CHARMM-style PDB file with segment names, atoms N, HN, CA, C and O in Angstrom:
ATOM      1  N   MET     1     -10.149  26.415  10.776  1.00  0.00      PROA
ATOM      2  CA  MET     1      -9.736  27.806  10.871  1.00  0.00      PROA
ATOM      3  C   MET     1      -9.583  28.368   9.462  1.00  0.00      PROA
ATOM      4  O   MET     1      -9.023  27.721   8.577  1.00  0.00      PROA
ATOM      5  N   ILE     2     -10.073  29.544   9.277  1.00  0.00      PROA
ATOM      6  HN  ILE     2     -10.528  30.070   9.996  1.00  0.00      PROA
ATOM      7  CA  ILE     2     -10.009  30.222   7.987  1.00  0.00      PROA
ATOM      8  C   ILE     2      -8.699  31.000   7.916  1.00  0.00      PROA
ATOM      9  O   ILE     2      -8.316  31.679   8.869  1.00  0.00      PROA
ATOM     10  N   THR     3      -8.020  30.892   6.780  1.00  0.00      PROA
ATOM     11  HN  THR     3      -8.332  30.340   6.006  1.00  0.00      PROA
ATOM     12  CA  THR     3      -6.755  31.592   6.600  1.00  0.00      PROA
ATOM     13  C   THR     3      -6.818  32.436   5.336  1.00  0.00      PROA
ATOM     14  O   THR     3      -7.183  31.956   4.263  1.00  0.00      PROA
ATOM     15  N   LEU     4      -6.456  33.693   5.488  1.00  0.00      PROA
ATOM     16  HN  LEU     4      -6.159  34.083   6.359  1.00  0.00      PROA
ATOM     17  CA  LEU     4      -6.346  34.605   4.349  1.00  0.00      PROA
ATOM     18  C   LEU     4      -4.877  34.700   3.974  1.00  0.00      PROA
ATOM     19  O   LEU     4      -4.062  35.206   4.746  1.00  0.00      PROA
ATOM     20  N   TYR     5      -4.544  34.209   2.783  1.00  0.00      PROA
ATOM     21  HN  TYR     5      -5.206  33.798   2.156  1.00  0.00      PROA
ATOM     22  CA  TYR     5      -3.179  34.338   2.269  1.00  0.00      PROA
ATOM     23  C   TYR     5      -3.099  35.682   1.570  1.00  0.00      PROA
ATOM     24  O   TYR     5      -3.850  35.955   0.634  1.00  0.00      PROA
ATOM     25  N   THR     6      -2.187  36.514   2.031  1.00  0.00      PROA
ATOM     26  HN  THR     6      -1.577  36.292   2.792  1.00  0.00      PROA
ATOM     27  CA  THR     6      -2.197  37.911   1.631  1.00  0.00      PROA
ATOM     28  C   THR     6      -0.817  38.442   1.267  1.00  0.00      PROA
ATOM     29  O   THR     6       0.209  37.993   1.779  1.00  0.00      PROA
ATOM     30  N   THR     7      -0.836  39.408   0.369  1.00  0.00      PROA
ATOM     31  HN  THR     7      -1.670  39.772  -0.046  1.00  0.00      PROA
ATOM     32  CA  THR     7       0.356  40.201   0.072  1.00  0.00      PROA
ATOM     33  C   THR     7       0.107  41.650   0.491  1.00  0.00      PROA
ATOM     34  O   THR     7       0.925  42.534   0.239  1.00  0.00      PROA
ATOM     35  N   HSD     8      -1.037  41.872   1.133  1.00  0.00      PROA
ATOM     36  HN  HSD     8      -1.702  41.153   1.338  1.00  0.00      PROA
ATOM     37  CA  HSD     8      -1.467  43.202   1.601  1.00  0.00      PROA
ATOM     38  C   HSD     8      -1.788  44.142   0.439  1.00  0.00      PROA
ATOM     39  O   HSD     8      -1.695  45.362   0.571  1.00  0.00      PROA
ATOM     40  N   CYS     9      -2.164  43.563  -0.693  1.00  0.00      PROA
ATOM     41  HN  CYS     9      -2.239  42.572  -0.801  1.00  0.00      PROA
ATOM     42  CA  CYS     9      -2.582  44.362  -1.846  1.00  0.00      PROA
ATOM     43  C   CYS     9      -4.004  44.886  -1.591  1.00  0.00      PROA
ATOM     44  O   CYS     9      -4.633  44.491  -0.609  1.00  0.00      PROA
ATOM     45  N   PRO    10      -4.513  45.760  -2.451  1.00  0.00      PROA
ATOM     46  CA  PRO    10      -5.872  46.276  -2.247  1.00  0.00      PROA
ATOM     47  C   PRO    10      -6.947  45.182  -2.164  1.00  0.00      PROA
ATOM     48  O   PRO    10      -7.848  45.272  -1.330  1.00  0.00      PROA
ATOM     49  N   LYS    11      -6.865  44.161  -3.008  1.00  0.00      PROA
ATOM     50  HN  LYS    11      -6.133  44.087  -3.686  1.00  0.00      PROA
ATOM     51  CA  LYS    11      -7.844  43.081  -2.942  1.00  0.00      PROA
ATOM     52  C   LYS    11      -7.729  42.316  -1.622  1.00  0.00      PROA
ATOM     53  O   LYS    11      -8.740  41.935  -1.032  1.00  0.00      PROA
ATOM     54  N   CYS    12      -6.503  42.094  -1.165  1.00  0.00      PROA
ATOM     55  HN  CYS    12      -5.681  42.403  -1.644  1.00  0.00      PROA
ATOM     56  CA  CYS    12      -6.281  41.409   0.107  1.00  0.00      PROA
ATOM     57  C   CYS    12      -6.912  42.209   1.245  1.00  0.00      PROA
ATOM     58  O   CYS    12      -7.594  41.650   2.103  1.00  0.00      PROA
ATOM     59  N   ARG    13      -6.680  43.505   1.244  1.00  0.00      PROA
ATOM     60  HN  ARG    13      -6.125  43.959   0.547  1.00  0.00      PROA
ATOM     61  CA  ARG    13      -7.234  44.361   2.304  1.00  0.00      PROA
ATOM     62  C   ARG    13      -8.757  44.397   2.245  1.00  0.00      PROA
ATOM     63  O   ARG    13      -9.411  44.465   3.285  1.00  0.00      PROA
ATOM     64  N   THR    14      -9.330  44.352   1.045  1.00  0.00      PROA
ATOM     65  HN  THR    14      -8.799  44.296   0.200  1.00  0.00      PROA
ATOM     66  CA  THR    14     -10.781  44.333   0.900  1.00  0.00      PROA
ATOM     67  C   THR    14     -11.372  43.077   1.534  1.00  0.00      PROA
ATOM     68  O   THR    14     -12.358  43.159   2.267  1.00  0.00      PROA
ATOM     69  N   LEU    15     -10.783  41.924   1.261  1.00  0.00      PROA
ATOM     70  HN  LEU    15      -9.982  41.857   0.666  1.00  0.00      PROA
ATOM     71  CA  LEU    15     -11.273  40.688   1.865  1.00  0.00      PROA
ATOM     72  C   LEU    15     -11.122  40.735   3.380  1.00  0.00      PROA
ATOM     73  O   LEU    15     -12.021  40.320   4.112  1.00  0.00      PROA
ATOM     74  N   GLU    16      -9.989  41.240   3.848  1.00  0.00      PROA
ATOM     75  HN  GLU    16      -9.259  41.577   3.254  1.00  0.00      PROA
ATOM     76  CA  GLU    16      -9.757  41.307   5.294  1.00  0.00      PROA
ATOM     77  C   GLU    16     -10.799  42.201   5.969  1.00  0.00      PROA
ATOM     78  O   GLU    16     -11.334  41.838   7.017  1.00  0.00      PROA
ATOM     79  N   LYS    17     -11.087  43.338   5.395  1.00  0.00      PROA
ATOM     80  HN  LYS    17     -10.653  43.633   4.543  1.00  0.00      PROA
ATOM     81  CA  LYS    17     -12.099  44.240   5.961  1.00  0.00      PROA
ATOM     82  C   LYS    17     -13.469  43.580   5.975  1.00  0.00      PROA
ATOM     83  O   LYS    17     -14.222  43.736   6.936  1.00  0.00      PROA
ATOM     84  N   ASN    18     -13.802  42.841   4.915  1.00  0.00      PROA
ATOM     85  HN  ASN    18     -13.190  42.714   4.134  1.00  0.00      PROA
ATOM     86  CA  ASN    18     -15.098  42.180   4.846  1.00  0.00      PROA
ATOM     87  C   ASN    18     -15.196  41.048   5.875  1.00  0.00      PROA
ATOM     88  O   ASN    18     -16.253  40.855   6.475  1.00  0.00      PROA
ATOM     89  N   LEU    19     -14.115  40.305   6.082  1.00  0.00      PROA
ATOM     90  HN  LEU    19     -13.256  40.462   5.594  1.00  0.00      PROA
ATOM     91  CA  LEU    19     -14.103  39.271   7.117  1.00  0.00      PROA
ATOM     92  C   LEU    19     -14.341  39.898   8.491  1.00  0.00      PROA
ATOM     93  O   LEU    19     -15.116  39.378   9.294  1.00  0.00      PROA
ATOM     94  N   GLN    20     -13.670  41.013   8.752  1.00  0.00      PROA
ATOM     95  HN  GLN    20     -13.040  41.436   8.100  1.00  0.00      PROA
ATOM     96  CA  GLN    20     -13.831  41.702  10.034  1.00  0.00      PROA
ATOM     97  C   GLN    20     -15.257  42.218  10.195  1.00  0.00      PROA
ATOM     98  O   GLN    20     -15.857  42.074  11.260  1.00  0.00      PROA
ATOM     99  N   LYS    21     -15.793  42.812   9.147  1.00  0.00      PROA
ATOM    100  HN  LYS    21     -15.306  42.929   8.282  1.00  0.00      PROA
ATOM    101  CA  LYS    21     -17.149  43.370   9.173  1.00  0.00      PROA
ATOM    102  C   LYS    21     -18.180  42.292   9.504  1.00  0.00      PROA
ATOM    103  O   LYS    21     -19.132  42.538  10.244  1.00  0.00      PROA
ATOM    104  N   LYS    22     -17.980  41.100   8.949  1.00  0.00      PROA
ATOM    105  HN  LYS    22     -17.207  40.900   8.348  1.00  0.00      PROA
ATOM    106  CA  LYS    22     -18.902  39.992   9.178  1.00  0.00      PROA
ATOM    107  C   LYS    22     -18.628  39.257  10.492  1.00  0.00      PROA
ATOM    108  O   LYS    22     -19.404  38.387  10.888  1.00  0.00      PROA
ATOM    109  N   GLY    23     -17.528  39.601  11.168  1.00  0.00      PROA
ATOM    110  HN  GLY    23     -16.898  40.307  10.846  1.00  0.00      PROA
ATOM    111  CA  GLY    23     -17.188  38.948  12.436  1.00  0.00      PROA
ATOM    112  C   GLY    23     -16.718  37.519  12.263  1.00  0.00      PROA
ATOM    113  O   GLY    23     -16.878  36.696  13.165  1.00  0.00      PROA
ATOM    114  N   ILE    24     -16.142  37.218  11.117  1.00  0.00      PROA
ATOM    115  HN  ILE    24     -16.012  37.886  10.384  1.00  0.00      PROA
ATOM    116  CA  ILE    24     -15.656  35.864  10.827  1.00  0.00      PROA
ATOM    117  C   ILE    24     -14.224  35.739  11.352  1.00  0.00      PROA
ATOM    118  O   ILE    24     -13.342  36.482  10.920  1.00  0.00      PROA
ATOM    119  N   PRO    25     -13.986  34.812  12.275  1.00  0.00      PROA
ATOM    120  CA  PRO    25     -12.621  34.634  12.781  1.00  0.00      PROA
ATOM    121  C   PRO    25     -11.709  34.066  11.694  1.00  0.00      PROA
ATOM    122  O   PRO    25     -12.102  33.165  10.953  1.00  0.00      PROA
ATOM    123  N   TYR    26     -10.494  34.594  11.604  1.00  0.00      PROA
ATOM    124  HN  TYR    26     -10.174  35.326  12.206  1.00  0.00      PROA
ATOM    125  CA  TYR    26      -9.543  34.159  10.581  1.00  0.00      PROA
ATOM    126  C   TYR    26      -8.135  34.497  11.040  1.00  0.00      PROA
ATOM    127  O   TYR    26      -7.931  35.262  11.982  1.00  0.00      PROA
ATOM    128  N   THR    27      -7.191  33.920  10.363  1.00  0.00      PROA
ATOM    129  HN  THR    27      -7.357  33.299   9.597  1.00  0.00      PROA
ATOM    130  CA  THR    27      -5.791  34.285  10.539  1.00  0.00      PROA
ATOM    131  C   THR    27      -5.273  34.728   9.182  1.00  0.00      PROA
ATOM    132  O   THR    27      -5.863  34.412   8.149  1.00  0.00      PROA
ATOM    133  N   THR    28      -4.173  35.456   9.188  1.00  0.00      PROA
ATOM    134  HN  THR    28      -3.693  35.712  10.027  1.00  0.00      PROA
ATOM    135  CA  THR    28      -3.545  35.836   7.929  1.00  0.00      PROA
ATOM    136  C   THR    28      -2.205  35.127   7.815  1.00  0.00      PROA
ATOM    137  O   THR    28      -1.575  34.778   8.814  1.00  0.00      PROA
ATOM    138  N   SER    29      -1.796  34.929   6.597  1.00  0.00      PROA
ATOM    139  HN  SER    29      -2.307  35.212   5.786  1.00  0.00      PROA
ATOM    140  CA  SER    29      -0.502  34.310   6.332  1.00  0.00      PROA
ATOM    141  C   SER    29       0.120  34.971   5.109  1.00  0.00      PROA
ATOM    142  O   SER    29      -0.548  35.231   4.108  1.00  0.00      PROA
ATOM    143  N   GLU    30       1.395  35.231   5.218  1.00  0.00      PROA
ATOM    144  HN  GLU    30       1.938  35.020   6.031  1.00  0.00      PROA
ATOM    145  CA  GLU    30       2.162  35.743   4.081  1.00  0.00      PROA
ATOM    146  C   GLU    30       2.993  34.628   3.448  1.00  0.00      PROA
ATOM    147  O   GLU    30       3.788  34.877   2.541  1.00  0.00      PROA
ATOM    148  N   ASN    31       2.807  33.407   3.928  1.00  0.00      PROA
ATOM    149  HN  ASN    31       2.162  33.204   4.664  1.00  0.00      PROA
ATOM    150  CA  ASN    31       3.532  32.248   3.420  1.00  0.00      PROA
ATOM    151  C   ASN    31       2.879  31.780   2.120  1.00  0.00      PROA
ATOM    152  O   ASN    31       2.000  30.919   2.126  1.00  0.00      PROA
ATOM    153  N   LEU    32       3.315  32.351   1.036  1.00  0.00      PROA
ATOM    154  HN  LEU    32       4.029  33.051   1.031  1.00  0.00      PROA
ATOM    155  CA  LEU    32       2.719  32.032  -0.258  1.00  0.00      PROA
ATOM    156  C   LEU    32       3.251  30.726  -0.839  1.00  0.00      PROA
ATOM    157  O   LEU    32       2.757  30.260  -1.866  1.00  0.00      PROA
ATOM    158  N   ASP    33       4.253  30.131  -0.192  1.00  0.00      PROA
ATOM    159  HN  ASP    33       4.653  30.509   0.643  1.00  0.00      PROA
ATOM    160  CA  ASP    33       4.778  28.849  -0.659  1.00  0.00      PROA
ATOM    161  C   ASP    33       3.690  27.777  -0.663  1.00  0.00      PROA
ATOM    162  O   ASP    33       3.645  26.935  -1.559  1.00  0.00      PROA
ATOM    163  N   LYS    34       2.811  27.813   0.346  1.00  0.00      PROA
ATOM    164  HN  LYS    34       2.847  28.498   1.074  1.00  0.00      PROA
ATOM    165  CA  LYS    34       1.722  26.835   0.406  1.00  0.00      PROA
ATOM    166  C   LYS    34       0.801  26.987  -0.802  1.00  0.00      PROA
ATOM    167  O   LYS    34       0.330  25.994  -1.357  1.00  0.00      PROA
ATOM    168  N   LEU    35       0.547  28.224  -1.204  1.00  0.00      PROA
ATOM    169  HN  LEU    35       0.930  29.030  -0.753  1.00  0.00      PROA
ATOM    170  CA  LEU    35      -0.289  28.455  -2.374  1.00  0.00      PROA
ATOM    171  C   LEU    35       0.369  27.920  -3.635  1.00  0.00      PROA
ATOM    172  O   LEU    35      -0.286  27.294  -4.468  1.00  0.00      PROA
ATOM    173  N   VAL    36       1.658  28.166  -3.771  1.00  0.00      PROA
ATOM    174  HN  VAL    36       2.190  28.675  -3.095  1.00  0.00      PROA
ATOM    175  CA  VAL    36       2.399  27.688  -4.943  1.00  0.00      PROA
ATOM    176  C   VAL    36       2.361  26.161  -4.994  1.00  0.00      PROA
ATOM    177  O   VAL    36       2.143  25.578  -6.056  1.00  0.00      PROA
ATOM    178  N   ARG    37       2.572  25.514  -3.840  1.00  0.00      PROA
ATOM    179  HN  ARG    37       2.749  25.987  -2.977  1.00  0.00      PROA
ATOM    180  CA  ARG    37       2.532  24.048  -3.790  1.00  0.00      PROA
ATOM    181  C   ARG    37       1.138  23.520  -4.156  1.00  0.00      PROA
ATOM    182  O   ARG    37       1.006  22.421  -4.695  1.00  0.00      PROA
ATOM    183  N   ALA    38       0.099  24.315  -3.857  1.00  0.00      PROA
ATOM    184  HN  ALA    38       0.206  25.207  -3.419  1.00  0.00      PROA
ATOM    185  CA  ALA    38      -1.272  23.904  -4.185  1.00  0.00      PROA
ATOM    186  C   ALA    38      -1.649  24.248  -5.633  1.00  0.00      PROA
ATOM    187  O   ALA    38      -2.754  23.944  -6.081  1.00  0.00      PROA
ATOM    188  N   GLY    39      -0.723  24.881  -6.357  1.00  0.00      PROA
ATOM    189  HN  GLY    39       0.175  25.128  -5.993  1.00  0.00      PROA
ATOM    190  CA  GLY    39      -0.950  25.166  -7.773  1.00  0.00      PROA
ATOM    191  C   GLY    39      -1.486  26.553  -8.076  1.00  0.00      PROA
ATOM    192  O   GLY    39      -1.942  26.811  -9.190  1.00  0.00      PROA
ATOM    193  N   PHE    40      -1.436  27.452  -7.097  1.00  0.00      PROA
ATOM    194  HN  PHE    40      -1.066  27.243  -6.193  1.00  0.00      PROA
ATOM    195  CA  PHE    40      -1.919  28.813  -7.312  1.00  0.00      PROA
ATOM    196  C   PHE    40      -0.754  29.763  -7.497  1.00  0.00      PROA
ATOM    197  O   PHE    40       0.349  29.530  -7.002  1.00  0.00      PROA
ATOM    198  N   SER    41      -1.023  30.848  -8.228  1.00  0.00      PROA
ATOM    199  HN  SER    41      -1.919  31.037  -8.630  1.00  0.00      PROA
ATOM    200  CA  SER    41       0.066  31.783  -8.500  1.00  0.00      PROA
ATOM    201  C   SER    41      -0.259  33.219  -8.126  1.00  0.00      PROA
ATOM    202  O   SER    41       0.484  34.137  -8.473  1.00  0.00      PROA
ATOM    203  N   SER    42      -1.378  33.421  -7.414  1.00  0.00      PROA
ATOM    204  HN  SER    42      -1.982  32.676  -7.132  1.00  0.00      PROA
ATOM    205  CA  SER    42      -1.721  34.793  -7.049  1.00  0.00      PROA
ATOM    206  C   SER    42      -2.414  34.832  -5.695  1.00  0.00      PROA
ATOM    207  O   SER    42      -2.904  33.817  -5.199  1.00  0.00      PROA
ATOM    208  N   ALA    43      -2.443  35.987  -5.126  1.00  0.00      PROA
ATOM    209  HN  ALA    43      -2.045  36.811  -5.528  1.00  0.00      PROA
ATOM    210  CA  ALA    43      -3.132  36.233  -3.863  1.00  0.00      PROA
ATOM    211  C   ALA    43      -4.051  37.423  -4.095  1.00  0.00      PROA
ATOM    212  O   ALA    43      -3.796  38.217  -5.000  1.00  0.00      PROA
ATOM    213  N   PRO    44      -5.080  37.570  -3.331  1.00  0.00      PROA
ATOM    214  CA  PRO    44      -5.395  36.810  -2.126  1.00  0.00      PROA
ATOM    215  C   PRO    44      -6.072  35.480  -2.441  1.00  0.00      PROA
ATOM    216  O   PRO    44      -6.701  35.298  -3.483  1.00  0.00      PROA
ATOM    217  N   MET    45      -5.915  34.573  -1.504  1.00  0.00      PROA
ATOM    218  HN  MET    45      -5.404  34.720  -0.657  1.00  0.00      PROA
ATOM    219  CA  MET    45      -6.629  33.307  -1.521  1.00  0.00      PROA
ATOM    220  C   MET    45      -7.135  33.092  -0.105  1.00  0.00      PROA
ATOM    221  O   MET    45      -6.439  33.386   0.867  1.00  0.00      PROA
ATOM    222  N   LEU    46      -8.329  32.588  -0.001  1.00  0.00      PROA
ATOM    223  HN  LEU    46      -8.894  32.349  -0.790  1.00  0.00      PROA
ATOM    224  CA  LEU    46      -8.929  32.314   1.294  1.00  0.00      PROA
ATOM    225  C   LEU    46      -9.074  30.812   1.430  1.00  0.00      PROA
ATOM    226  O   LEU    46      -9.732  30.169   0.611  1.00  0.00      PROA
ATOM    227  N   GLU    47      -8.461  30.249   2.465  1.00  0.00      PROA
ATOM    228  HN  GLU    47      -7.927  30.772   3.130  1.00  0.00      PROA
ATOM    229  CA  GLU    47      -8.584  28.813   2.733  1.00  0.00      PROA
ATOM    230  C   GLU    47      -9.685  28.649   3.775  1.00  0.00      PROA
ATOM    231  O   GLU    47      -9.511  29.017   4.937  1.00  0.00      PROA
ATOM    232  N   VAL    48     -10.820  28.094   3.352  1.00  0.00      PROA
ATOM    233  HN  VAL    48     -10.962  27.795   2.409  1.00  0.00      PROA
ATOM    234  CA  VAL    48     -11.968  27.976   4.242  1.00  0.00      PROA
ATOM    235  C   VAL    48     -12.062  26.606   4.903  1.00  0.00      PROA
ATOM    236  O   VAL    48     -12.793  26.439   5.879  1.00  0.00      PROA
ATOM    237  N   ALA    49     -11.347  25.648   4.395  1.00  0.00      PROA
ATOM    238  HN  ALA    49     -10.752  25.784   3.602  1.00  0.00      PROA
ATOM    239  CA  ALA    49     -11.214  24.316   4.972  1.00  0.00      PROA
ATOM    240  C   ALA    49      -9.857  23.793   4.507  1.00  0.00      PROA
ATOM    241  O   ALA    49      -9.282  24.300   3.543  1.00  0.00      PROA
ATOM    242  N   GLU    50      -9.361  22.792   5.190  1.00  0.00      PROA
ATOM    243  HN  GLU    50      -9.827  22.381   5.973  1.00  0.00      PROA
ATOM    244  CA  GLU    50      -8.047  22.260   4.829  1.00  0.00      PROA
ATOM    245  C   GLU    50      -8.012  21.893   3.354  1.00  0.00      PROA
ATOM    246  O   GLU    50      -8.694  20.965   2.917  1.00  0.00      PROA
ATOM    247  N   GLY    51      -7.204  22.636   2.583  1.00  0.00      PROA
ATOM    248  HN  GLY    51      -6.650  23.390   2.937  1.00  0.00      PROA
ATOM    249  CA  GLY    51      -7.044  22.366   1.167  1.00  0.00      PROA
ATOM    250  C   GLY    51      -8.138  22.934   0.270  1.00  0.00      PROA
ATOM    251  O   GLY    51      -8.104  22.726  -0.942  1.00  0.00      PROA
ATOM    252  N   GLN    52      -9.109  23.647   0.841  1.00  0.00      PROA
ATOM    253  HN  GLN    52      -9.137  23.816   1.827  1.00  0.00      PROA
ATOM    254  CA  GLN    52     -10.173  24.255   0.025  1.00  0.00      PROA
ATOM    255  C   GLN    52      -9.908  25.749  -0.068  1.00  0.00      PROA
ATOM    256  O   GLN    52     -10.174  26.509   0.863  1.00  0.00      PROA
ATOM    257  N   PHE    53      -9.373  26.149  -1.221  1.00  0.00      PROA
ATOM    258  HN  PHE    53      -9.157  25.532  -1.978  1.00  0.00      PROA
ATOM    259  CA  PHE    53      -8.975  27.538  -1.453  1.00  0.00      PROA
ATOM    260  C   PHE    53      -9.989  28.249  -2.340  1.00  0.00      PROA
ATOM    261  O   PHE    53     -10.527  27.665  -3.281  1.00  0.00      PROA
ATOM    262  N   LEU    54     -10.241  29.519  -2.027  1.00  0.00      PROA
ATOM    263  HN  LEU    54      -9.804  29.993  -1.263  1.00  0.00      PROA
ATOM    264  CA  LEU    54     -11.117  30.350  -2.833  1.00  0.00      PROA
ATOM    265  C   LEU    54     -10.342  31.558  -3.341  1.00  0.00      PROA
ATOM    266  O   LEU    54      -9.613  32.196  -2.581  1.00  0.00      PROA
ATOM    267  N   ASN    55     -10.499  31.874  -4.628  1.00  0.00      PROA
ATOM    268  HN  ASN    55     -11.091  31.355  -5.245  1.00  0.00      PROA
ATOM    269  CA  ASN    55      -9.850  33.070  -5.157  1.00  0.00      PROA
ATOM    270  C   ASN    55     -10.643  34.300  -4.692  1.00  0.00      PROA
ATOM    271  O   ASN    55     -11.607  34.153  -3.942  1.00  0.00      PROA
ATOM    272  N   PHE    56     -10.263  35.483  -5.113  1.00  0.00      PROA
ATOM    273  HN  PHE    56      -9.479  35.602  -5.723  1.00  0.00      PROA
ATOM    274  CA  PHE    56     -10.898  36.706  -4.628  1.00  0.00      PROA
ATOM    275  C   PHE    56     -12.406  36.704  -4.857  1.00  0.00      PROA
ATOM    276  O   PHE    56     -13.176  36.964  -3.932  1.00  0.00      PROA
ATOM    277  N   LYS    57     -12.825  36.412  -6.077  1.00  0.00      PROA
ATOM    278  HN  LYS    57     -12.199  36.201  -6.828  1.00  0.00      PROA
ATOM    279  CA  LYS    57     -14.252  36.447  -6.414  1.00  0.00      PROA
ATOM    280  C   LYS    57     -15.035  35.410  -5.611  1.00  0.00      PROA
ATOM    281  O   LYS    57     -16.099  35.709  -5.070  1.00  0.00      PROA
ATOM    282  N   GLU    58     -14.503  34.199  -5.537  1.00  0.00      PROA
ATOM    283  HN  GLU    58     -13.638  33.956  -5.976  1.00  0.00      PROA
ATOM    284  CA  GLU    58     -15.163  33.142  -4.776  1.00  0.00      PROA
ATOM    285  C   GLU    58     -15.204  33.483  -3.289  1.00  0.00      PROA
ATOM    286  O   GLU    58     -16.213  33.258  -2.620  1.00  0.00      PROA
ATOM    287  N   ALA    59     -14.106  34.024  -2.781  1.00  0.00      PROA
ATOM    288  HN  ALA    59     -13.287  34.207  -3.325  1.00  0.00      PROA
ATOM    289  CA  ALA    59     -14.027  34.385  -1.363  1.00  0.00      PROA
ATOM    290  C   ALA    59     -15.012  35.494  -1.040  1.00  0.00      PROA
ATOM    291  O   ALA    59     -15.659  35.461   0.007  1.00  0.00      PROA
ATOM    292  N   TRP    60     -15.134  36.477  -1.927  1.00  0.00      PROA
ATOM    293  HN  TRP    60     -14.608  36.504  -2.777  1.00  0.00      PROA
ATOM    294  CA  TRP    60     -16.078  37.577  -1.721  1.00  0.00      PROA
ATOM    295  C   TRP    60     -17.495  37.022  -1.576  1.00  0.00      PROA
ATOM    296  O   TRP    60     -18.230  37.406  -0.667  1.00  0.00      PROA
ATOM    297  N   GLY    61     -17.869  36.119  -2.476  1.00  0.00      PROA
ATOM    298  HN  GLY    61     -17.272  35.807  -3.215  1.00  0.00      PROA
ATOM    299  CA  GLY    61     -19.189  35.505  -2.418  1.00  0.00      PROA
ATOM    300  C   GLY    61     -19.380  34.676  -1.156  1.00  0.00      PROA
ATOM    301  O   GLY    61     -20.434  34.743  -0.523  1.00  0.00      PROA
ATOM    302  N   TRP    62     -18.373  33.898  -0.787  1.00  0.00      PROA
ATOM    303  HN  TRP    62     -17.517  33.843  -1.301  1.00  0.00      PROA
ATOM    304  CA  TRP    62     -18.455  33.052   0.401  1.00  0.00      PROA
ATOM    305  C   TRP    62     -18.636  33.900   1.652  1.00  0.00      PROA
ATOM    306  O   TRP    62     -19.490  33.605   2.488  1.00  0.00      PROA
ATOM    307  N   ILE    63     -17.839  34.946   1.781  1.00  0.00      PROA
ATOM    308  HN  ILE    63     -17.145  35.186   1.101  1.00  0.00      PROA
ATOM    309  CA  ILE    63     -17.918  35.826   2.958  1.00  0.00      PROA
ATOM    310  C   ILE    63     -19.309  36.453   3.040  1.00  0.00      PROA
ATOM    311  O   ILE    63     -19.907  36.497   4.115  1.00  0.00      PROA
ATOM    312  N   ASN    64     -19.819  36.930   1.929  1.00  0.00      PROA
ATOM    313  HN  ASN    64     -19.333  36.894   1.056  1.00  0.00      PROA
ATOM    314  CA  ASN    64     -21.124  37.594   1.931  1.00  0.00      PROA
ATOM    315  C   ASN    64     -22.274  36.655   2.234  1.00  0.00      PROA
ATOM    316  O   ASN    64     -23.349  37.105   2.631  1.00  0.00      PROA
ATOM    317  N   GLN    65     -22.067  35.345   2.052  1.00  0.00      PROA
ATOM    318  HN  GLN    65     -21.194  34.979   1.729  1.00  0.00      PROA
ATOM    319  CA  GLN    65     -23.104  34.370   2.380  1.00  0.00      PROA
ATOM    320  C   GLN    65     -23.098  33.984   3.853  1.00  0.00      PROA
ATOM    321  O   GLN    65     -24.030  33.331   4.324  1.00  0.00      PROA
ATOM    322  N   GLN    66     -22.078  34.372   4.571  1.00  0.00      PROA
ATOM    323  HN  GLN    66     -21.322  34.902   4.188  1.00  0.00      PROA
ATOM    324  CA  GLN    66     -21.969  34.006   5.988  1.00  0.00      PROA
ATOM    325  C   GLN    66     -22.829  34.901   6.844  1.00  0.00      PROA
ATOM    326  OT1 GLN    66     -22.864  34.741   8.064  1.00  0.00      PROA
TER     327      GLN     66
END
């Protein structure tokens, strides 16, 4: 399951709209503690597999390749 970690900032909303546009099923999470534990300090982050996180730029590219 794909999870978008979000603070509802403009970049977060952009990724969410692109996921919807592409019809990619996902869930959202505001639990940023998991990101901090994984060593990240910003959102949005897209978790495409267990423990595989993509930052905004990487996530944008990944979504567009789907």
